[in-house]
C-alpha distance (Angstrom), angle and dihedral (degrees) to the residues before:
residue distance angle dihedral
M1 . . .
S2 3.71 . .
Q3 3.76 121.4 .
T4 3.85 122.3 -114.5
L5 3.71 109.3 -73.6
N6 3.83 130.7 -139.4
P7 3.89 116.7 -128.2
A8 3.84 94.9 -90.7
Q9 3.78 92.3 48.0
R10 3.83 90.5 45.6
R11 3.88 90.2 55.7
K12 3.80 88.8 48.9
A13 3.85 89.6 51.2
W14 3.77 90.5 52.9
W15 3.79 91.8 47.6
T16 3.82 90.2 49.5
A17 3.83 89.6 47.3
G18 3.79 88.9 52.2
V19 3.75 98.6 47.4
A20 3.80 95.3 40.5
G21 3.79 90.7 40.9
M22 3.82 90.0 61.2
A23 3.81 84.8 84.6
S24 3.87 83.9 78.4
Y25 3.84 90.3 49.5
M26 3.74 90.9 51.9
D27 3.84 92.9 44.9
A28 3.83 94.6 51.0
G29 3.72 89.2 39.6
A30 3.80 91.1 57.2
I31 3.78 93.1 46.8
V32 3.88 98.0 44.7
T33 3.87 95.2 38.5
T34 3.81 90.4 50.2
G35 3.84 91.0 49.1
T36 3.82 90.4 56.5
A37 3.77 100.2 32.7
L38 3.83 93.2 53.2
V39 3.79 88.2 60.2
L40 3.76 89.9 55.1
Y41 3.80 95.8 41.1
R42 3.82 90.1 49.9
E43 3.85 90.4 59.6
E44 3.95 88.9 55.2
F45 3.87 101.8 34.3
G46 3.78 96.8 34.0
F47 3.83 99.1 -138.5
T48 3.87 121.7 164.5
E49 3.73 129.8 -104.7
F50 3.84 87.0 -107.9
Q51 3.83 88.2 58.2
Y52 3.80 88.4 47.4
G53 3.80 88.3 55.9
Q54 3.86 91.3 43.9
L55 3.81 91.1 53.7
S56 3.79 92.6 47.3
A57 3.79 92.0 47.6
L58 3.83 91.0 47.6
L59 3.81 91.7 55.9
T60 3.76 92.4 50.8
A61 3.79 94.5 42.1
M62 3.75 92.1 52.4
I63 3.79 91.0 48.9
A64 3.81 85.0 58.0
V65 3.75 93.0 50.4
G66 3.82 92.3 46.2
A67 3.85 92.3 51.2
L68 3.76 91.4 48.1
I69 3.82 90.3 53.8
G70 3.81 101.3 33.9
G71 3.80 95.6 51.0
P72 3.72 99.1 59.5
L73 3.82 92.8 38.0
S74 3.85 89.2 55.0
D75 3.89 90.3 53.5
R76 3.79 87.6 51.6
F77 3.85 106.4 37.1
G78 3.81 102.7 21.4
R79 3.78 138.4 -91.7
K80 3.76 98.0 -96.4
R81 3.77 97.8 48.4
V82 3.82 93.7 50.3
F83 3.81 97.5 44.5
T84 3.81 92.2 46.8
L85 3.83 92.8 53.2
T86 3.80 91.3 45.5
L87 3.76 92.2 53.7
I88 3.79 93.0 50.5
L89 3.92 85.6 56.6
Y90 3.78 88.3 48.3
V91 3.73 89.5 56.2
I92 3.76 92.1 51.0
A93 3.87 90.6 49.4
A94 3.75 91.5 50.4
V95 3.83 91.9 52.1
I96 3.83 90.6 52.2
L97 3.88 91.3 50.3
V98 3.77 93.0 46.4
M99 3.91 91.1 52.4
A100 3.90 98.7 32.6
P101 3.91 106.9 143.6
G102 3.76 92.8 -169.9
V103 3.88 148.4 5.2
G104 3.80 91.8 -86.8
W105 3.82 91.1 63.8
L106 3.75 90.1 49.3
Y107 3.87 87.9 63.2
V108 3.77 90.7 52.3
G109 3.83 95.3 44.5
I110 3.82 93.9 46.5
L111 3.85 91.8 45.8
L112 3.80 89.4 56.8
L113 3.76 94.9 39.6
G114 3.76 92.8 52.7
F115 3.88 94.6 46.4
S116 3.75 93.8 48.8
S117 3.81 93.1 44.5
G118 3.84 91.4 51.9
A119 3.81 95.7 43.8
D120 3.89 89.3 52.2
L121 3.78 97.6 56.2
P122 3.87 106.0 66.7
P123 3.89 94.6 49.7
S124 3.74 93.2 43.8
L125 3.72 95.3 50.7
A126 3.75 90.8 45.6
M127 3.79 91.7 50.1
I128 3.87 89.8 54.8
A129 3.74 96.3 49.2
E130 3.86 92.1 45.8
S131 3.83 91.4 51.9
A132 3.80 96.4 43.9
P133 3.83 124.5 105.7
E134 3.80 112.0 -99.8
G135 3.78 112.8 -90.1
E136 3.81 91.5 18.2
E137 3.80 100.2 75.9
G138 3.82 92.5 111.3
K139 3.75 92.3 56.5
F140 3.78 96.1 45.5
V141 3.95 93.3 45.4
T142 3.84 88.0 48.4
L143 3.79 88.5 60.5
S144 3.86 86.6 70.8
H145 3.78 89.7 58.8
A146 3.88 90.1 48.2
L147 3.84 84.9 57.4
W148 3.81 88.2 47.8
M149 3.72 88.7 55.8
I150 3.84 98.5 41.7
V151 3.79 92.4 60.4
I152 3.74 93.0 58.2
P153 3.86 98.8 66.3
I154 3.83 87.8 39.9
V155 3.83 90.4 55.4
N156 3.81 90.5 43.5
V157 3.80 93.3 50.3
I158 3.77 87.7 51.6
G159 3.91 85.9 48.2
I160 3.80 90.8 54.2
F161 3.89 89.1 63.3
A162 3.79 96.5 29.9
G163 3.83 93.8 48.3
N164 3.82 92.6 85.5
M165 3.83 96.5 39.5
G166 3.79 97.0 77.9
V167 3.79 113.8 -156.2
D168 3.76 93.4 -3.3
G169 3.73 88.0 58.6
A170 3.79 91.5 57.1
R171 3.77 92.0 50.2
L172 3.79 89.6 49.7
M173 3.77 91.0 53.7
Y174 3.85 93.7 51.0
G175 3.76 87.0 45.4
H176 3.73 89.5 62.8
L177 3.87 88.8 57.0
L178 3.73 90.8 48.7
L179 3.81 94.4 52.4
V180 3.79 93.8 47.0
A181 3.79 92.3 47.9
L182 3.76 92.3 53.7
V183 3.83 91.7 51.7
V184 3.81 93.0 47.6
L185 3.82 90.3 46.3
V186 3.83 88.5 58.6
L187 3.82 93.1 46.8
R188 3.80 92.9 46.8
W189 3.78 92.5 51.3
R190 3.84 87.4 68.3
L191 3.82 98.3 49.7
P192 3.77 117.9 105.2
E193 3.80 121.7 -126.8
S194 3.77 117.9 -88.9
Q195 3.82 104.8 -82.9
M196 3.78 90.0 -149.8
W197 3.79 92.2 51.9
Q198 3.81 90.7 47.8
E199 3.72 91.2 51.5
K200 3.84 91.6 51.0
K201 3.76 90.5 45.2
N202 3.78 91.1 53.5
A203 3.80 88.5 50.3
V204 3.79 91.0 51.8
E205 3.80 91.2 51.1
T206 3.79 91.8 51.1
G207 3.79 90.3 48.8
T208 3.76 97.6 -115.8
I209 3.82 94.7 125.5
D210 3.84 132.9 32.0
R211 3.78 117.8 -104.0
A212 3.84 97.3 -153.2
S213 3.79 95.0 104.9
L214 3.78 95.9 161.0
K215 3.86 90.3 50.1
V216 3.80 88.0 53.1
L217 3.75 95.1 46.3
F218 3.78 92.0 50.7
G219 3.79 92.3 44.6
R220 3.78 124.4 100.8
T221 3.83 96.6 -90.9
Y222 3.82 99.8 56.7
I223 3.86 104.7 17.9
W224 3.79 96.7 88.5
A225 3.80 92.0 43.0
L226 3.79 89.1 50.7
I227 3.81 93.6 48.7
G228 3.83 91.5 45.8
V229 3.78 93.8 48.6
S230 3.88 91.9 46.4
L231 3.88 92.6 46.8
F232 3.80 92.3 48.9
Y233 3.80 95.0 46.9
G234 3.85 94.4 39.9
I235 3.83 96.5 49.5
Q236 3.83 95.6 39.4
N237 3.78 91.7 46.8
I238 3.84 91.6 61.2
A239 3.78 87.4 75.6
A240 3.83 95.2 40.2
N241 3.75 93.9 46.8
T242 3.74 93.6 44.8
N243 3.73 90.3 51.8
G244 3.80 92.1 47.7
Q245 3.82 96.9 45.8
F246 3.82 101.1 34.4
A247 3.83 103.2 31.8
I248 3.73 93.7 103.9
F249 3.76 91.0 41.7
L250 3.79 90.4 51.7
F251 3.80 91.9 50.2
T252 3.82 94.5 45.4
D253 3.77 109.2 31.3
V254 3.80 97.4 29.6
G255 3.85 105.0 22.6
G256 3.78 95.4 39.5
A257 3.89 97.5 -125.9
S258 3.83 125.3 135.7
V259 3.75 120.6 -110.5
S260 3.74 92.4 -104.6
T261 3.81 93.8 49.3
A262 3.81 91.2 45.5
S263 3.78 91.2 51.6
L264 3.83 91.0 51.2
L265 3.77 94.2 48.2
N266 3.81 90.3 47.3
V267 3.84 90.8 53.7
V268 3.74 91.3 55.2
A269 3.82 90.9 46.9
V270 3.79 92.6 50.4
L271 3.81 92.8 47.5
I272 3.82 86.8 57.6
G273 3.77 87.4 50.6
L274 3.78 89.5 55.9
V275 3.77 90.8 63.9
G276 3.81 87.2 60.4
T277 3.88 90.9 49.3
F278 3.84 93.2 56.3
L279 3.79 87.9 44.9
V280 3.78 87.2 59.7
M281 3.73 92.0 47.2
R282 3.84 90.6 53.0
F283 3.81 97.4 47.9
S284 3.84 107.7 22.0
D285 3.80 91.9 100.6
T286 3.85 94.5 45.1
P287 3.84 135.3 76.9
L288 3.80 88.5 -98.3
R289 3.81 91.2 73.6
M290 3.82 96.7 93.5
P291 3.87 98.7 39.9
L292 3.85 86.0 54.3
F293 3.87 90.0 48.9
L294 3.75 89.6 53.9
I295 3.76 94.0 48.6
G296 3.81 90.7 46.1
T297 3.77 92.3 49.8
V298 3.82 92.1 53.4
L299 3.80 93.8 46.4
A300 3.82 92.2 47.4
I301 3.77 92.5 53.7
L302 3.87 90.3 48.1
A303 3.76 91.1 49.6
W304 3.84 93.6 59.9
A305 3.74 93.0 41.0
L306 3.78 91.4 55.0
P307 3.88 98.5 79.6
G308 3.78 89.9 45.2
M309 3.79 91.3 53.5
L310 3.83 99.7 38.5
G311 3.79 101.9 29.6
V312 3.74 131.5 -99.1
T313 3.88 111.7 -76.8
T314 3.80 133.7 134.1
A315 3.72 88.6 -94.2
T316 3.82 97.3 53.6
V317 3.77 92.0 42.5
F318 3.87 87.3 53.7
L319 3.82 91.4 48.7
M320 3.79 90.9 49.8
A321 3.79 93.8 47.9
A322 3.91 94.6 45.9
L323 3.79 94.4 46.4
F324 3.77 93.7 43.8
W325 3.83 94.5 47.5
F326 3.77 88.2 56.0
A327 3.76 99.1 41.8
Q328 3.76 98.6 46.1
Q329 3.80 92.1 62.5
P330 3.79 96.5 74.6
S331 3.78 92.6 29.8
G332 3.79 106.0 37.8
E333 3.82 144.2 37.9
P334 3.92 96.2 -10.5
M335 3.78 87.5 60.0
F336 3.80 91.7 51.7
K337 3.85 89.4 51.2
I338 3.82 91.7 50.4
W339 3.79 96.4 43.0
S340 3.77 94.0 47.3
Q341 3.89 89.8 55.4
E342 3.78 93.2 47.6
I343 3.77 96.8 46.3
F344 3.79 105.1 42.3
P345 3.83 123.8 54.7
T346 3.81 123.0 -127.0
E347 3.87 97.0 -97.1
Y348 3.79 92.0 56.8
R349 3.82 101.8 26.1
G350 3.83 98.2 95.9
A351 3.79 92.1 48.3
A352 3.83 92.2 46.9
Q353 3.80 93.0 48.6
G354 3.80 90.7 45.1
I355 3.83 91.6 53.4
A356 3.83 93.9 46.0
T357 3.84 92.4 44.8
A358 3.82 93.1 46.5
F359 3.81 91.0 51.9
T360 3.76 90.5 46.6
R361 3.75 94.9 51.1
A362 3.83 92.0 44.4
V363 3.76 88.2 55.7
A364 3.80 91.9 46.4
A365 3.79 89.6 49.0
G366 3.77 92.1 58.1
A367 3.83 90.8 45.5
A368 3.78 89.7 49.5
L369 3.80 91.1 52.4
L370 3.80 92.3 50.3
T371 3.83 98.1 39.0
P372 3.88 97.9 87.3
V373 3.83 90.2 45.1
I374 3.86 92.7 51.2
L375 3.80 91.0 45.7
D376 3.69 90.9 52.1
A377 3.79 92.7 48.4
S378 3.91 98.1 46.1
I379 3.73 126.2 -13.0
T380 3.84 92.3 -168.2
L381 3.85 90.9 52.7
F382 3.75 89.7 50.8
F383 3.83 94.8 57.6
Y384 3.83 94.1 43.2
S385 3.84 89.3 48.4
I386 3.82 92.4 56.5
A387 3.87 88.8 48.2
G388 3.78 89.6 52.8
V389 3.81 90.1 48.4
L390 3.85 91.4 55.0
L391 3.81 90.5 49.6
V392 3.76 91.4 57.1
A393 3.86 92.0 46.6
G394 3.85 91.5 49.7
L395 3.85 91.4 52.0
I396 3.83 90.4 50.7
G397 3.77 92.4 47.9
W398 3.79 95.6 45.8
F399 3.83 100.2 42.2
W400 3.83 102.4 28.2
V401 3.76 119.5 19.6
S402 3.75 100.0 36.9
R403 3.69 90.7 59.4
M404 3.84 97.8 48.8
P405 3.86 98.2 85.9
Q406 3.80 89.7 55.8
V407 3.83 92.4 44.4
L408 3.73 92.2 51.8
H409 3.74 92.2 43.9
K410 3.84 89.4 56.9
E411 3.72 92.3 48.1
K412 3.73 93.3 50.3
A413 3.86 90.0 47.2
H414 3.78 88.5 68.7
G415 3.81 90.4 69.6
P416 3.78 140.2 -72.7
R417 3.75 119.7 -65.7
S418 3.72 132.3 -167.9
A419 3.76 125.4 -102.9
E420 3.79 88.5 -103.4
A421 3.74 92.0 54.2
L422 3.78 89.6 47.5
A423 3.78 89.9 50.4
G424 3.76 90.9 59.4
D425 3.84 99.3 -97.1
R426 3.81 125.7 126.2
P427 3.80 108.3 -53.7
A428 3.80 116.5 -102.6
S429 3.76 113.6 -100.1
């Protein structure tokens, strides 16, 4: 944890959180932009619904692969070095998608876009937590989710104008990601490396701590926390990722709205969700965190059940989206980000977040591949299934993950153990 900061250091911490947290902006931008752009590209390139599902799943799968690689690399080589290189790759991917002459190039661009997005997330979140004032890590980490949310209405506003432009509209939407990525790349170039990571790195090099981070994470101290965090995030994110990738599809192909109308309604829904994000920032480091988690879980389940109970129309899809965007803030991804900082120490944090994120995006990729098929088979079953998924995630979060920081604190209070002991080997004498 960081030490208490003076005003100048505090401003610097917010700046670092903002610049590093743009990883979430780029991640959500990739997901939501692709969800809308593929609708427009499909009109021009004529690919099938199955190819639409393939491309959506490819994006999510490559985010998983990127997170799995980027997390451990950032623990070893540094937060700044990794998230600078990943952003360069993101720029290359955006250029390909802006200029794509056919569906084959969409596969290439989306593959690179997903990989770079995923690899960027763990080092960026770790950088935020390691630069935050002590006792306020939850607030600072939640800023990254606010940035994740902010990009969605921005993309949808662009979609309002681009929705009637066909393939040129899709290129314009990816052009937005390209421009933002270039600006963030310049800003990140000037960020210093995480001081906390550097101190841990120096300790590793002098032999005072063990470098076997994966051995430690899969040892008896952290394994159940890692499994719990991964399951919570992976299961809950099925709903969040489906809403992000398929919101426009649900509004248009299921609800009967136009792309422009769908984009406008989604902007309103996300702005409502931003209220929930700032609620989390205000109360995430207080005793009200878990009561808000419970309320958010109940409201999120209700949101997805509404279209099943009332029928699927533009109005009920909007009610679902607006209520879910609000409810998932205290009960979804922001909680994963907070818990993963509290549970895992600096030297293992990137790897732990990478593993959890990789698992989550792999699950979401499978869900994205199957979503069009399930929608075609039974729309009502689709909405009720997502509600059931959220119930399972809520139970895992309430009864399992929320208790892990206290459990680990009690274990560590019995006295320090070596990395070999933490990894599940014979305790050090």
